[in-house]
N, C-alpha and C positions, 0 to 999 in steps of 0.2 A: 642921295650915292651911288649905293648900289649897283641902281640901274643907268648910270652916267655915261657909261663907254660903250653901252645900247642903243640910249640917248640919241651918239654923236655918231652913228655910223648906221643909221637909218636909213640918209639918203644912200649912201653905198648900197646896202640892203636893197636901196627902193631901184638901184639902178640892176643891180644885177637881175632880180627877180625881172624884169621888164624883157634886159638879156632873154632869159630862162624859158621865159612864154612867147615868142617873137618870134625864138629861133631856133631851130629850123623851118623856113616855111614851105619846104616839100612835104612834109608832115600834113595830111588836113587834119584841122579842130574836129574833130568830132564830140562827143560826149565822155566818150573812156581817156579820152589824151588829159579835157580839162579836167575831171575830176583825178586821175594819174597826177596832172602839174601840182592839184590844190594840195596831195597828199606830199607832194614834194618837201612844195615849200612851208607844208607846217609843219611835217619831221624837219626840216633845216632850221625854223626858228624856233624848236623844242631842244635842238641840238644844241644853236645856240645860249640860247639862254641859263642851259644845263652845265656848258664847257662853261658863262661867263660868270655867274654865278660859284661853279666850282674853285675859277682861276682866283676873285674876288677872296675868298673862304678858307683858299691855301697858306697857311701860315709862314710865310717867307722870310724865307732869316736874317736877309738885310734889308737898305732902304727903308724908304719914307712911305708916308700911307700914298704918295703920287704914284707907286708902283705899285699898288694893290690895281690902284684903275688901270695903268699902263699895259700891265699881265693879264689884265680881264678884255682890254681894247683884241690884243695879241690872239687871246684865246677865239673870239669871238671874230672876230676876222678872217682865220683862219678855220673855221668848220661850216661855217653858213660854206661859203662858195666849193668846199666840199663837198657837200649834200650836193649841190649842185649839180656838181658834175657828174658826179655818182650817178645821180639822180638823169639826166641829162642824157650819157652812154646805155644806162638802160632802156631809156624811155625810145630807143634808138634802134634798140634787139627788140622788145616787148613792141613798141605796139607798128611796126613796121611790116 
């Protein structure tokens, strides 16, 4: 039950990862860019998992058990795109 939120969001994370890797097309796909992209994706997944488990284990004062899943989904859905956006912004400055 703890990872249900992550399983439900995997298709969305797959699309976001594809978009992150595919754009911008102006930057050449060098080995340095591939290593950087893999590092950002792994960092994004690790931080998403940390946020998901933290939100799931947080003692929410009100609500039923479904709110644990909802808050874990919200935390995971907000952390991963933010990490990819910061990684994309830094990639444009570091590898350009």
